[in-house]
MDAnalysis code that builds the backbone (N, CA, C; Angstrom):
import MDAnalysis as mda
import numpy as np

u = mda.Universe.empty(543, n_residues=181, atom_resindex=np.repeat(np.arange(181), 3), trajectory=True)
u.add_TopologyAttr("name", ["N", "CA", "C"] * 181)
u.add_TopologyAttr("resid", np.arange(1, 182))
u.add_TopologyAttr("resname", ["MET", "VAL", "ALA", "SER", "ASP", "VAL", "GLY", "VAL", "CYS", "LEU", "LEU", "MET", "HIS", "ASP", "VAL", "GLU", "ALA", "LEU", "LYS", "PRO", "THR", "ASN", "THR", "GLY", "TRP", "LEU", "ILE", "ALA", "ASP", "VAL", "VAL", "THR", "ASP", "THR", "PHE", "ALA", "PHE", "GLY", "TRP", "GLN", "ARG", "THR", "GLN", "VAL", "GLU", "SER", "GLN", "LEU", "LEU", "THR", "LEU", "LEU", "ALA", "ASP", "GLU", "ARG", "PHE", "GLN", "PRO", "TYR", "LEU", "VAL", "PHE", "PRO", "GLY", "GLU", "PHE", "VAL", "GLU", "PRO", "GLN", "SER", "ARG", "VAL", "VAL", "SER", "GLU", "VAL", "CYS", "PRO", "VAL", "PRO", "GLY", "LYS", "ARG", "PRO", "LEU", "PHE", "ILE", "LEU", "LEU", "ASP", "ALA", "THR", "TRP", "THR", "GLU", "ALA", "ARG", "LYS", "MET", "PHE", "ARG", "LYS", "SER", "PRO", "TYR", "LEU", "ASP", "ARG", "PHE", "PRO", "VAL", "LEU", "SER", "LEU", "ALA", "PRO", "GLU", "GLU", "ILE", "SER", "ARG", "TYR", "ARG", "LEU", "ARG", "ARG", "SER", "ARG", "ARG", "ASP", "ASP", "HIS", "PHE", "CYS", "THR", "ALA", "GLU", "VAL", "ALA", "ALA", "MET", "CYS", "LEU", "GLY", "LEU", "ALA", "GLY", "GLN", "THR", "GLN", "ALA", "ALA", "GLU", "ALA", "LEU", "ASP", "ARG", "TRP", "LEU", "ASP", "LEU", "PHE", "SER", "ALA", "HIS", "TYR", "LEU", "ALA", "ALA", "LYS", "ARG", "GLY", "LEU", "PRO", "VAL", "PRO", "SER", "ALA", "GLY"])
u.atoms.positions = np.array([
    [68.863, 140.862, 84.437],
    [69.362, 140.459, 85.741],
    [69.018, 138.990, 85.992],
    [69.954, 138.344, 86.649],
    [69.769, 136.958, 87.030],
    [69.937, 136.879, 88.539],
    [69.067, 136.145, 89.196],
    [69.184, 136.017, 90.648],
    [70.515, 135.361, 90.994],
    [71.236, 135.994, 91.910],
    [72.497, 135.424, 92.366],
    [72.697, 135.818, 93.822],
    [73.523, 135.068, 94.494],
    [73.745, 135.287, 95.913],
    [75.159, 135.784, 96.183],
    [75.677, 136.614, 95.289],
    [77.018, 137.175, 95.438],
    [76.974, 138.667, 95.144],
    [78.052, 139.330, 95.476],
    [78.236, 140.721, 95.108],
    [79.524, 140.851, 94.319],
    [79.599, 141.873, 93.495],
    [80.809, 142.163, 92.734],
    [81.155, 143.624, 92.977],
    [82.402, 143.859, 93.338],
    [82.912, 145.206, 93.558],
    [83.967, 145.484, 92.489],
    [83.680, 146.428, 91.627],
    [84.625, 146.826, 90.584],
    [85.439, 148.019, 91.065],
    [86.752, 147.857, 91.078],
    [87.648, 148.987, 91.313],
    [88.201, 149.358, 89.946],
    [87.781, 150.502, 89.442],
    [88.068, 150.879, 88.063],
    [89.196, 151.904, 87.996],
    [90.209, 151.558, 87.213],
    [91.360, 152.442, 87.042],
    [91.002, 153.606, 86.127],
    [91.343, 154.795, 86.544],
    [91.296, 156.028, 85.771],
    [90.136, 156.097, 84.782],
    [90.413, 155.973, 83.488],
    [89.387, 156.139, 82.460],
    [88.841, 154.800, 81.951],
    [89.105, 153.729, 82.668],
    [88.664, 152.396, 82.224],
    [87.162, 152.365, 81.942],
    [86.382, 152.991, 82.787],
    [84.923, 152.971, 82.623],
    [84.479, 153.662, 81.340],
    [85.313, 154.535, 80.795],
    [84.950, 155.290, 79.594],
    [85.360, 154.604, 78.294],
    [86.133, 153.536, 78.391],
    [86.594, 152.842, 77.194],
    [85.438, 152.041, 76.592],
    [85.237, 152.139, 75.279],
    [84.120, 151.411, 74.664],
    [84.269, 149.894, 74.740],
    [85.474, 149.410, 74.990],
    [85.713, 147.971, 75.082],
    [85.644, 147.455, 76.516],
    [85.309, 148.315, 77.467],
    [85.238, 147.909, 78.867],
    [84.093, 146.924, 79.084],
    [84.387, 145.827, 79.767],
    [83.360, 144.801, 80.011],
    [82.873, 144.801, 81.454],
    [83.440, 145.635, 82.301],
    [83.007, 145.686, 83.694],
    [81.531, 146.005, 83.827],
    [81.057, 146.904, 82.975],
    [79.652, 147.307, 83.071],
    [78.691, 146.178, 82.709],
    [79.144, 145.204, 81.950],
    [78.277, 144.071, 81.621],
    [77.877, 143.296, 82.876],
    [78.774, 143.274, 83.851],
    [78.507, 142.551, 85.100],
    [77.290, 143.139, 85.796],
    [77.201, 144.460, 85.818],
    [76.071, 145.128, 86.472],
    [74.747, 144.809, 85.793],
    [74.784, 144.426, 84.530],
    [73.562, 144.034, 83.827],
    [73.074, 142.653, 84.256],
    [73.952, 141.873, 84.869],
    [73.614, 140.497, 85.247],
    [73.524, 140.324, 86.759],
    [74.477, 140.874, 87.490],
    [74.552, 140.695, 88.947],
    [73.949, 141.918, 89.635],
    [72.867, 141.711, 90.364],
    [72.160, 142.814, 91.017],
    [73.068, 143.611, 91.942],
    [73.815, 142.928, 92.789],
    [74.684, 143.612, 93.742],
    [76.073, 143.847, 93.152],
    [76.120, 144.736, 92.164],
    [77.380, 145.158, 91.570],
    [77.639, 146.593, 92.007],
    [78.831, 146.823, 92.504],
    [79.232, 148.138, 92.990],
    [80.469, 148.564, 92.208],
    [80.543, 149.831, 91.831],
    [81.689, 150.313, 91.056],
    [82.272, 151.551, 91.718],
    [83.600, 151.576, 91.802],
    [84.318, 152.687, 92.405],
    [85.535, 153.020, 91.553],
    [85.832, 154.287, 91.464],
    [87.062, 154.700, 90.814],
    [88.226, 154.452, 91.756],
    [89.367, 154.069, 91.200],
    [90.559, 153.824, 92.014],
    [91.503, 155.002, 91.901],
    [92.013, 155.422, 93.040],
    [93.052, 156.445, 93.081],
    [94.126, 155.967, 94.039],
    [95.352, 156.253, 93.721],
    [96.465, 155.785, 94.539],
    [96.476, 156.416, 95.931],
    [96.076, 157.667, 96.038],
    [96.222, 158.385, 97.302],
    [94.933, 158.534, 98.106],
    [93.797, 158.226, 97.518],
    [92.520, 158.384, 98.220],
    [91.654, 157.158, 98.010],
    [90.845, 156.861, 99.028],
    [89.906, 155.748, 98.946],
    [88.517, 156.296, 99.246],
    [87.562, 155.969, 98.380],
    [86.194, 156.435, 98.604],
    [85.631, 155.815, 99.877],
    [84.974, 156.637, 100.691],
    [84.424, 156.142, 101.957],
    [83.358, 155.072, 101.727],
    [82.601, 155.179, 100.642],
    [81.571, 154.173, 100.351],
    [82.205, 152.813, 100.058],
    [83.393, 152.809, 99.453],
    [84.099, 151.559, 99.206],
    [84.496, 150.916, 100.527],
    [85.060, 151.698, 101.420],
    [85.461, 151.159, 102.721],
    [84.253, 150.639, 103.498],
    [83.120, 151.336, 103.383],
    [81.893, 150.881, 104.037],
    [81.453, 149.544, 103.465],
    [81.497, 149.405, 102.155],
    [81.127, 148.134, 101.521],
    [82.051, 147.006, 101.976],
    [83.339, 147.264, 102.004],
    [84.304, 146.229, 102.380],
    [84.137, 145.798, 103.836],
    [83.568, 146.664, 104.663],
    [83.337, 146.346, 106.077],
    [81.936, 145.782, 106.330],
    [81.105, 145.721, 105.298],
    [79.718, 145.265, 105.442],
    [79.695, 143.804, 105.895],
    [79.057, 143.545, 107.008],
    [79.011, 142.200, 107.599],
    [78.231, 141.188, 106.752],
    [77.476, 141.661, 105.773],
    [76.736, 140.728, 104.902],
    [77.650, 140.005, 103.925],
    [78.858, 140.537, 103.722],
    [79.742, 140.020, 102.684],
    [81.046, 139.446, 103.230],
    [81.575, 138.459, 102.507],
    [82.935, 137.952, 102.696],
    [83.711, 138.358, 101.445],
    [84.539, 139.412, 101.547],
    [85.275, 139.875, 100.365],
    [86.396, 138.908, 99.948],
    [86.565, 138.797, 98.644],
    [87.679, 138.081, 98.030],
    [88.269, 139.016, 96.989],
    [89.552, 139.292, 97.092],
    [90.242, 140.065, 96.066],
    [90.688, 139.073, 94.993],
    [90.271, 139.282, 93.775],
    [90.567, 138.347, 92.695],
    [91.832, 138.830, 91.986],
    [92.875, 137.985, 92.046],
    [94.162, 138.357, 91.475],
    [95.017, 137.097, 91.354],
    [95.925, 137.030, 90.362],
    [96.774, 135.837, 90.215],
    [97.660, 135.609, 91.446],
    [97.593, 134.418, 91.995],
    [98.321, 134.076, 93.200],
    [99.824, 134.171, 93.080],
    [100.343, 134.043, 91.873],
    [101.794, 134.074, 91.689],
    [102.411, 135.420, 92.080],
    [101.586, 136.461, 92.175],
    [102.084, 137.797, 92.510],
    [101.785, 138.203, 93.949],
    [101.303, 137.267, 94.752],
    [100.835, 137.585, 96.102],
    [101.837, 137.128, 97.150],
    [102.131, 138.027, 98.070],
    [102.932, 137.704, 99.256],
    [102.184, 138.233, 100.462],
    [102.061, 137.477, 101.499],
    [102.476, 136.089, 101.638],
    [101.506, 135.146, 100.931],
    [102.018, 134.020, 100.521],
    [101.207, 133.029, 99.803],
    [100.050, 132.506, 100.654],
    [100.110, 132.659, 101.958],
    [99.032, 132.186, 102.831],
    [97.728, 132.941, 102.589],
    [97.787, 134.093, 101.921],
    [96.564, 134.842, 101.580],
    [95.813, 134.226, 100.407],
    [96.474, 133.391, 99.625],
    [95.913, 132.891, 98.373],
    [94.981, 131.708, 98.633],
    [93.789, 131.790, 98.021],
    [92.833, 130.683, 98.046],
    [92.446, 130.366, 96.612],
    [92.021, 129.131, 96.393],
    [91.641, 128.741, 95.032],
    [90.152, 128.423, 94.918],
    [89.442, 128.566, 96.021],
    [87.999, 128.323, 95.982],
    [87.297, 129.281, 96.922],
    [85.996, 129.381, 96.719],
    [85.166, 130.229, 97.558],
    [84.722, 129.391, 98.746],
    [85.139, 129.800, 99.931],
    [84.802, 129.058, 101.149],
    [83.598, 129.720, 101.799],
    [82.459, 129.018, 101.861],
    [81.262, 129.625, 102.462],
    [81.507, 130.030, 103.916],
    [81.080, 131.230, 104.256],
    [81.126, 131.726, 105.626],
    [79.678, 131.903, 106.057],
    [79.254, 131.222, 107.129],
    [77.848, 131.306, 107.556],
    [77.387, 132.754, 107.714],
    [76.250, 133.047, 107.097],
    [75.657, 134.371, 107.187],
    [76.286, 135.423, 106.290],
    [77.243, 135.028, 105.459],
    [77.891, 136.004, 104.570],
    [77.829, 135.540, 103.120],
    [77.732, 136.514, 102.248],
    [77.742, 136.254, 100.811],
    [79.109, 136.640, 100.252],
    [79.603, 135.904, 99.258],
    [80.874, 136.301, 98.645],
    [80.754, 137.675, 97.972],
    [81.790, 138.479, 98.121],
    [81.919, 139.755, 97.424],
    [83.238, 139.698, 96.678],
    [83.167, 139.627, 95.360],
    [84.364, 139.525, 94.543],
    [84.849, 140.921, 94.176],
    [86.069, 141.242, 94.574],
    [86.674, 142.537, 94.271],
    [87.510, 142.352, 93.009],
    [87.093, 143.015, 91.937],
    [87.768, 142.901, 90.642],
    [88.463, 144.217, 90.311],
    [89.720, 144.125, 89.929],
    [90.481, 145.295, 89.516],
    [90.251, 145.480, 88.017],
    [89.415, 146.433, 87.677],
    [89.014, 146.653, 86.291],
    [90.001, 147.629, 85.654],
    [90.982, 147.047, 84.936],
    [92.081, 147.831, 84.389],
    [92.855, 146.977, 83.401],
    [93.818, 147.597, 82.730],
    [94.748, 146.795, 81.938],
    [95.588, 145.976, 82.912],
    [96.277, 144.973, 82.408],
    [97.062, 144.122, 83.284],
    [98.132, 144.930, 84.035],
    [98.829, 145.822, 83.362],
    [99.856, 146.642, 83.996],
    [99.250, 147.514, 85.090],
    [98.111, 148.126, 84.798],
    [97.442, 148.978, 85.782],
    [96.952, 148.154, 86.975],
    [96.411, 146.963, 86.711],
    [95.891, 146.115, 87.790],
    [96.996, 145.711, 88.758],
    [98.180, 145.420, 88.241],
    [99.304, 145.070, 89.123],
    [99.670, 146.255, 90.018],
    [99.655, 147.443, 89.462],
    [99.931, 148.650, 90.246],
    [98.847, 148.836, 91.309],
    [97.590, 148.684, 90.935],
    [96.483, 148.828, 91.876],
    [96.620, 147.825, 93.026],
    [96.982, 146.596, 92.696],
    [97.138, 145.561, 93.707],
    [98.214, 145.949, 94.721],
    [99.338, 146.426, 94.235],
    [100.461, 146.789, 95.109],
    [100.188, 148.038, 95.934],
    [99.391, 148.962, 95.404],
    [99.233, 150.273, 96.039],
    [97.870, 150.468, 96.699],
    [97.231, 149.373, 97.105],
    [95.937, 149.451, 97.787],
    [96.008, 148.675, 99.103],
    [96.701, 149.217, 100.103],
    [96.903, 148.482, 101.355],
    [95.603, 148.134, 102.082],
    [94.528, 148.856, 101.830],
    [93.246, 148.555, 102.468],
    [92.663, 147.221, 101.991],
    [93.239, 146.649, 100.926],
    [92.789, 145.339, 100.441],
    [93.630, 144.192, 101.004],
    [94.702, 144.518, 101.705],
    [95.643, 143.496, 102.180],
    [95.035, 142.511, 103.175],
    [93.926, 142.854, 103.816],
    [93.358, 141.972, 104.837],
    [92.451, 140.883, 104.261],
    [92.230, 140.917, 102.953],
    [91.297, 139.969, 102.350],
    [92.022, 138.806, 101.692],
    [91.366, 137.644, 101.683],
    [91.954, 136.534, 100.937],
    [91.990, 136.876, 99.446],
    [93.002, 136.351, 98.772],
    [93.151, 136.579, 97.340],
    [92.715, 135.313, 96.619],
    [91.645, 135.434, 95.847],
    [91.138, 134.312, 95.058],
    [91.925, 134.261, 93.764],
    [92.697, 133.198, 93.602],
    [93.509, 133.013, 92.403],
    [92.816, 131.984, 91.516],
    [92.426, 132.419, 90.351],
    [91.706, 131.544, 89.420],
    [92.682, 130.697, 88.619],
    [92.263, 129.485, 88.305],
    [93.078, 128.580, 87.483],
    [92.211, 128.105, 86.310],
    [91.926, 129.013, 85.374],
    [91.043, 128.645, 84.263],
    [91.658, 127.571, 83.374],
    [90.790, 126.742, 82.860],
    [91.236, 125.670, 81.968],
    [91.137, 126.075, 80.505],
    [90.536, 127.227, 80.250],
    [90.393, 127.685, 78.872],
    [91.203, 128.960, 78.676],
    [91.303, 129.392, 77.434],
    [91.970, 130.656, 77.138],
    [90.909, 131.732, 76.943],
    [91.319, 132.957, 77.015],
    [90.393, 134.072, 76.898],
    [89.744, 134.102, 75.511],
    [88.445, 134.410, 75.486],
    [87.707, 134.595, 74.229],
    [87.663, 136.070, 73.828],
    [88.090, 136.923, 74.708],
    [87.977, 138.364, 74.521],
    [88.940, 138.841, 73.437],
    [88.403, 139.499, 72.419],
    [89.232, 139.941, 71.289],
    [89.084, 141.433, 70.987],
    [88.500, 142.183, 71.912],
    [88.298, 143.604, 71.641],
    [89.542, 144.432, 71.942],
    [90.422, 143.897, 72.774],
    [91.724, 144.514, 73.026],
    [92.761, 143.419, 72.906],
    [93.948, 143.797, 72.550],
    [95.032, 142.831, 72.369],
    [95.759, 142.579, 73.687],
    [96.098, 141.330, 73.903],
    [96.958, 140.950, 75.023],
    [98.001, 139.995, 74.478],
    [99.177, 140.063, 75.049],
    [100.237, 139.161, 74.594],
    [100.072, 137.762, 75.155],
    [99.186, 137.617, 76.122],
    [99.031, 136.316, 76.778],
    [97.580, 135.855, 76.699],
    [97.388, 134.575, 76.426],
    [96.045, 134.003, 76.361],
    [95.432, 133.807, 77.740],
    [96.243, 133.902, 78.796],
    [95.696, 133.711, 80.138],
    [95.349, 135.045, 80.803],
    [95.327, 136.132, 80.039],
    [94.820, 137.411, 80.535],
    [93.353, 137.499, 80.114],
    [92.490, 137.615, 81.083],
    [91.053, 137.614, 80.826],
    [90.484, 139.001, 81.035],
    [89.398, 139.294, 80.327],
    [88.724, 140.563, 80.548],
    [87.919, 140.462, 81.853],
    [87.486, 141.602, 82.335],
    [86.810, 141.670, 83.628],
    [85.537, 140.820, 83.653],
    [84.753, 140.835, 82.596],
    [83.523, 140.037, 82.577],
    [83.826, 138.536, 82.594],
    [84.885, 138.108, 81.914],
    [85.265, 136.695, 81.955],
    [85.663, 136.282, 83.370],
    [86.423, 137.132, 84.042],
    [86.836, 136.850, 85.410],
    [85.611, 136.766, 86.321],
    [84.696, 137.706, 86.163],
    [83.478, 137.691, 86.981],
    [82.672, 136.411, 86.747],
    [82.566, 135.984, 85.499],
    [81.820, 134.751, 85.200],
    [82.489, 133.542, 85.867],
    [83.825, 133.507, 85.865],
    [84.525, 132.414, 86.549],
    [84.250, 132.443, 88.054],
    [84.255, 133.631, 88.630],
    [83.973, 133.769, 90.061],
    [82.553, 133.312, 90.384],
    [81.610, 133.702, 89.547],
    [80.224, 133.278, 89.745],
    [80.123, 131.756, 89.706],
    [80.814, 131.148, 88.764],
    [80.815, 129.692, 88.675],
    [81.387, 129.044, 89.919],
    [82.505, 129.586, 90.426],
    [83.110, 129.042, 91.649],
    [82.179, 129.168, 92.843],
    [81.343, 130.194, 92.845],
    [80.405, 130.416, 93.948],
    [79.113, 129.629, 93.766],
    [79.053, 128.780, 92.736],
    [77.854, 127.973, 92.500],
    [76.723, 128.725, 91.831],
    [77.017, 129.882, 91.283],
    [76.007, 130.710, 90.613],
    [76.060, 130.453, 89.105],
    [75.792, 129.216, 88.721],
    [75.946, 128.767, 87.338],
    [75.083, 129.551, 86.365],
    [73.840, 129.777, 86.715],
    [72.937, 130.486, 85.811],
    [73.439, 131.903, 85.542],
    [73.895, 132.586, 86.574],
    [74.427, 133.942, 86.402],
    [75.723, 133.911, 85.595],
    [76.589, 132.922, 85.846],
    [77.848, 132.800, 85.104],
    [77.575, 132.607, 83.613],
    [76.641, 131.729, 83.297],
    [76.306, 131.471, 81.890],
    [75.671, 132.691, 81.239],
    [74.810, 133.401, 81.969],
    [74.180, 134.612, 81.423],
    [75.230, 135.678, 81.131],
    [76.203, 135.823, 82.017],
    [77.259, 136.815, 81.795],
    [78.127, 136.422, 80.607],
    [78.452, 135.153, 80.480],
    [79.223, 134.695, 79.313],
    [78.477, 134.989, 78.008],
    [77.179, 134.717, 77.983],
    [76.382, 134.987, 76.770],
    [76.334, 136.488, 76.476],
    [76.173, 137.292, 77.510],
    [76.100, 138.739, 77.351],
    [77.420, 139.282, 76.813],
    [78.544, 138.748, 77.319],
    [79.860, 139.141, 76.814],
    [80.012, 138.759, 75.346],
    [79.594, 137.562, 74.970],
    [79.685, 137.136, 73.572],
    [78.864, 138.043, 72.659],
    [77.666, 138.394, 73.091],
    [76.801, 139.262, 72.294],
    [77.408, 140.670, 72.182],
    [77.878, 141.201, 73.307],
    [78.533, 142.514, 73.308],
    [79.723, 142.524, 72.350],
    [80.548, 141.506, 72.438],
    [81.741, 141.419, 71.588],
    [81.375, 141.336, 70.113],
    [80.392, 140.510, 69.794],
    [79.963, 140.365, 68.393],
    [79.432, 141.693, 67.848],
    [78.628, 142.386, 68.640],
    [78.083, 143.674, 68.205],
    [79.192, 144.712, 68.043],
    [80.105, 144.745, 68.974],
    [81.194, 145.718, 68.915],
    [82.053, 145.496, 67.668],
    [82.442, 144.242, 67.443],
    [83.293, 143.940, 66.289],
    [82.571, 144.195, 64.970],
    [81.295, 143.866, 64.908],
    [80.530, 144.124, 63.684],
    [80.467, 145.628, 63.403],
    [80.172, 146.403, 64.420],
    [80.085, 147.856, 64.244],
    [81.444, 148.435, 63.844],
    [82.500, 147.948, 64.457],
    [83.847, 148.447, 64.167],
    [84.240, 148.150, 62.722],
    [83.805, 147.015, 62.218],
    [84.165, 146.595, 60.855],
    [83.128, 147.013, 59.812],
    [82.069, 147.687, 60.245],
    [81.022, 148.129, 59.322],
    [80.183, 146.992, 58.778],
    [80.059, 145.921, 59.534],
    [79.262, 144.756, 59.136],
    [77.893, 144.811, 59.769],
    [76.936, 144.044, 59.248],
    [75.623, 143.998, 59.883],
    [75.756, 143.453, 61.309],
    [74.964, 144.022, 62.201],
    [74.984, 143.584, 63.593],
    [74.298, 142.219, 63.683],
    [74.945, 141.235, 64.327],
    [74.342, 139.896, 64.444],
    [73.080, 139.934, 65.304],
    [72.182, 139.018, 65.039],
    [70.949, 138.950, 65.827],
    [71.245, 138.316, 67.174],
    [70.410, 138.638, 68.169],
    [70.588, 138.136, 69.533],
    [70.169, 136.683, 69.642],
    [69.411, 136.163, 68.747],
    [68.847, 134.825, 68.859],
    [69.790, 133.779, 68.460],
])
């Protein structure tokens, strides 16, 4: 764990949490205030709604701005709100599933949408994507941490993702597991 002044809320699609390539759980190893909820189209967990209403947090739904209407909801930076900590809501799913979750979760419509504009391409190679600008959940969280000024936590999460990926790929290919050092 690394000290940070943000929260992360993972909304996890169906069996995403059970996939061995899921990186959402890595966030909880770094960010103390990480919350995870299963997503369902027809029901919303009461604990999720309680978290979203918590006065300690300023929620930001993280999603590409090009898919958001009205565009006035889209922000490109974390705007400090006195007495509140940022809470990044991440849709932990495949890209197709995340778009569905975004459209079918009206309880998220009241929050600003943080649209990231990364300057790099994804390093994640455990699942295939047709686009280099599709990032895994841990990469997105690290970018959010960086935008919130939580550099140490962002760097720790990036390192943890790299180590996880190296170990996963080595095990999958029957190679020796790389050392952590």
